[in-house]
C-alpha positions as a printed Julia matrix, in Angstrom:
72×3 Matrix{Float64}:
 -12.13  26.88   23.39
 -11.47  24.7    20.36
  -9.19  25.75   17.53
 -10.19  24.83   13.99
  -7.33  24.8    11.49
  -7.93  26.58    8.21
  -8.29  24.32    5.19
  -5.99  25.1     2.27
  -7.89  24.2    -0.93
  -4.56  24.01   -2.8
  -3.35  21.05   -0.71
  -4.4   17.42   -1.04
  -6.54  16.36    1.95
  -4.87  12.92    1.93
  -1.13  13.61    1.62
  -0.88  17.36    2.2
   1.04  18.0    -1.03
  -0.04  20.62   -3.61
  -3.02  19.3    -5.57
  -2.45  21.51   -8.65
  -6.2   22.13   -8.9
  -6.83  25.03  -11.25
 -10.15  25.71   -9.56
  -8.42  26.34   -6.22
  -5.81  28.69   -7.7
  -6.37  32.43   -7.48
  -8.12  33.66  -10.62
  -6.42  36.07  -12.97
  -8.23  38.08  -15.63
  -7.85  35.26  -18.19
 -10.09  32.25  -18.55
  -8.33  29.04  -17.57
  -8.51  25.62  -19.13
 -10.5   23.06  -17.11
  -8.54  21.49  -14.3
  -6.99  18.03  -14.68
  -9.3   16.8   -11.9
 -12.4   17.29  -14.07
 -11.16  14.5   -16.35
 -10.29  12.0   -13.6
 -12.24   9.15  -12.06
 -12.26   9.35   -8.25
 -13.26   5.98   -6.8
 -15.68   5.8    -3.89
 -12.95   4.05   -1.89
 -10.54   6.95   -2.45
 -13.16   9.58   -1.6
 -14.02   7.74    1.63
 -10.4    8.22    2.77
 -10.8   12.0     2.93
 -11.24  13.07    6.58
 -14.75  14.39    7.24
 -13.67  17.99    8.03
 -11.87  18.17    4.65
 -14.61  16.71    2.43
 -15.64  19.08   -0.37
 -12.96  21.56    0.72
  -9.93  20.5    -1.38
  -9.13  18.25   -4.33
  -7.19  15.03   -3.97
  -3.87  15.35   -5.81
  -2.99  13.51   -9.0
  -0.41  11.33   -7.22
  -3.01  10.03   -4.76
  -5.53   9.44   -7.57
  -2.95   7.53   -9.64
  -1.85   5.5    -6.62
  -5.47   4.5    -6.01
  -5.79   3.35   -9.67
  -2.62   1.27   -9.28
  -4.08  -0.46   -6.18
  -7.39  -1.22   -7.92
């Protein structure tokens, strides 16, 4: 029997740190401002680094996005 770990949408799939994605946070009764990630450019190279089981499950954190821009 295989065990599949639960994906936490609040953690970065690359480094495991909190991704601060407003869309992954529990919703309160108030409308929230758009998340920081909606205004970022995610390079194809960075997106390819996300492990297949985590793709489209959690946002990459700001630190990983900024590090990828610094390497470019």
